[in-house]
N, C-alpha and C positions, 0 to 999 in steps of 0.2 A: 403542493406544486413541485414538480421535478425541475432541477436546475441543470442547464447546459452551459458548460464553460467553453468559450471560443478562444483559441490561441492562434491568432492569424495576424501577421504584421502588415498585410495589405489592408489599409483602412477601408477601402470601398468594398472589398469582399467581406470583411468582418462585419461591416454595417449592414450589408445585404443579408447575410446569414442571421444577424441579430434581429432585424426587423421582421423577417419572414418566420423564423422559429417562434418568436413571441406571439405571432398571430394564432399559433396552435395551442396557446395556453401554457407554455413553458416559461419559467424564469430563466433569463439569459444573462450571463456575465461575460464581458469582453476583457481579456487581459491586455493591458497597455504597457506594462513594465515587463519586458521579456527577460530580464535578469532575475526576476522573482516569481517565476511561474509556480513553483511548488508552494511558496508562501500563499499565493492566491488560492491554490487548491485547498490548503488547510483552512483558510478563512471561509470560503464559499461552499466547500464540501459538495461539489457537483455530482450529479447522478450519471453524467456522461461528459466526455471531453472531445471536442473537435480540435484536432491538432495539426498545424501545418508542419511540414518537414523543414523547409528553409526558414530559419529564424535567426535574429541577431544573437551573437555570443555563443549560444548552444543550440544545436538543432533539435528537431522534434523527437528524434530517437532518444537523445539524452533525457529529455523531460519525461518521455514515456517510461523510461527505466526508473526514474526517480518516483513517479507515481506508482509503479508496480511494486516498489519496496513497501508501500503502505496501503495500497488499495487494489481491488479487482474491478473497479468501476469501468464500464466500457470506454475504450479510446478509439475514435475513428480518425485516421490520418486523412488529410486533404492536401494534395500536392500537385504541382505542375509536372513532377517527374512521372514518366509513363513507362519506364523500363520494368521488366519483370523482377529484376533484382531489387529495385526500390520497394516493390510490394513485399518481397520476401523479407527485406530488412525491417519493414514496418511490423510484420507479424513476428519476426524473431525477437524484436525489441519490446514485445508486449502488446502491440496493437490488436484490435479485434476486427478492423475492416479498413479498406483503403478506397478513397475516391479521388479520381484524377480531375484536374482543372483543364479546361473549363467544364463545369458540371451543371446539370439540371437540378434546380433547387428541390424539385419533387423527389428526385432520387436521394438527395441528402436526407429529406424528411422521412422517406421510407426506411432508410438505413438506421436513422435515429430511433424510430419507433420499433424496428426489429430488434435492435440491440437492447433497448430498454425492456422489451417483453422478455427477452432471453435472460436478462440479468435480474429483473424484479417482478415480472408479470407471469403470464400464463405459461411461458416456457421455462421459467426458472426452476431449478432443481428443488424438489420437495423434501429432500433429505433434511433430517433434523440438524440443527446447528451443532458443530463440534464443541464439546466442553471437556476440558481435562481437569480432573479433580484429585487432590491429594490432601486428605485430612482436613477438609473444609475450605482449602484454598482452591479457587476456581479460575482457570484461564480460558478465555474465549478468544482463540487465535484469529478468527475472521473479524471480530470486533476490535481486536487489539486492546483488550481490557483484562484486568486482573482484579479479583474480588476476594475479600475475606471478611466474614461477619457482615456488618452493615456498610463496610467501606468498599469503594469501587474506584480504581484508578485507570488512566489511559497509559498505553505503552507505545513506544516506537516499534516499527517492524522488527528491528534487530533485537530489541529487548524481549519482544514476544517470542522470537525464534529461540533465543537462548533459554528463556524460562520454560518453553515447551520441551526443549531437549532435556533440561534438568529434571523436569517433572516426569517425562516419559522414561528416563533412565533410572529414576529412583527405585530402589535404594542403591543402585549401582553408580559407579563414577562415570561422569561424562568426560571423555578424553579431550585434551586440548585440540587435537587434530579434528575431532568431530565438531567441536564448537567453532573452530576457525573456518571450517567448511560452511557452517551456517551463516557466518558473517561475510563469506566470500562474494564479491561482486566482480564480474568479468572485466569491469573497467577500473577496478580499484585494487591495489595490492594490500592485502591484510597481513599484518605482522603480529608478533606476540604482544607488543605494547597495545595494539588496537583491541585485542581480546581483553587485556587487563582493564583497559578503560571501560569497555562495555560491561564487564563483570561488576565493576564499581558502580556503574549506573543501575544495574539490576539490583544490587544490594540496597541502593538508595530507594528503589521502588518498593522493595519489601519493607523498608523502614517507614515508608509512607503509610503502610498498612499496619504499623506498629508491630512488625515482625522483625526480631533481631536475630543475627547469626543464621540466616536462612541458607546461605551459600558457604559451604565448607571447602577450603582449599586442600586438595590432596597433592602434596608436594611431588613434583616430577611426573604427575599423571594427568591431573585435570581438576574438575570441581564436582561436588556432590551436593544435592539438595539435603539440607539438614532440617528435619521436621521439628524445629525448636518451638513451634507454636502449638503443638498438639494438645498439651495440657491447657493452654490458654483457650483453645477452641472448644474444649470439652467443658469448661467451667460455665 
């Protein structure tokens, strides 16, 4: 059963959407704590998000950007804003569609079904899933997973981005500027210390797979993947 997450602070609208969408056989979760939207996203792992623009604390554009750091699941904005620039903002911040209030519920359902088909069904891309492999180490960028031997661990989006760059550049050095660019968020300033912190997290992820010294520091240049596990993987 596919899950739809509703992020709407108008209780009546949220309840109307909830009851109607459920009738079509979907599992529906309504967010009620609007300071912890991304935490709810992690717990419920929705297949699609209905997201209001005007929300307490942070607006829907902000939450869509947070979702896009980790997932490509469809996000449909629902808003009373009717200006063209609002729709442009929704798309620029990672949204897949935009519905204006007041809306016809059948239009909402049609857009939900359309986006789910595009993402997971008959219109979904049939291309094989990307897998990056180096000496038995496998990275699944779309899944945010890293595996080695019989072990498999989950990654954050930033960890996956850094590991992907290191694996693709191997045996060459991945420059600090290239890695900083991977971490860059247009809303957040990324400095050298942030890169160091994220590299430390990446090293810990390798250690969870029982791989030591996987990331070599090249002083003054950047970092390089060190295939320290090759002999282990061949045993």
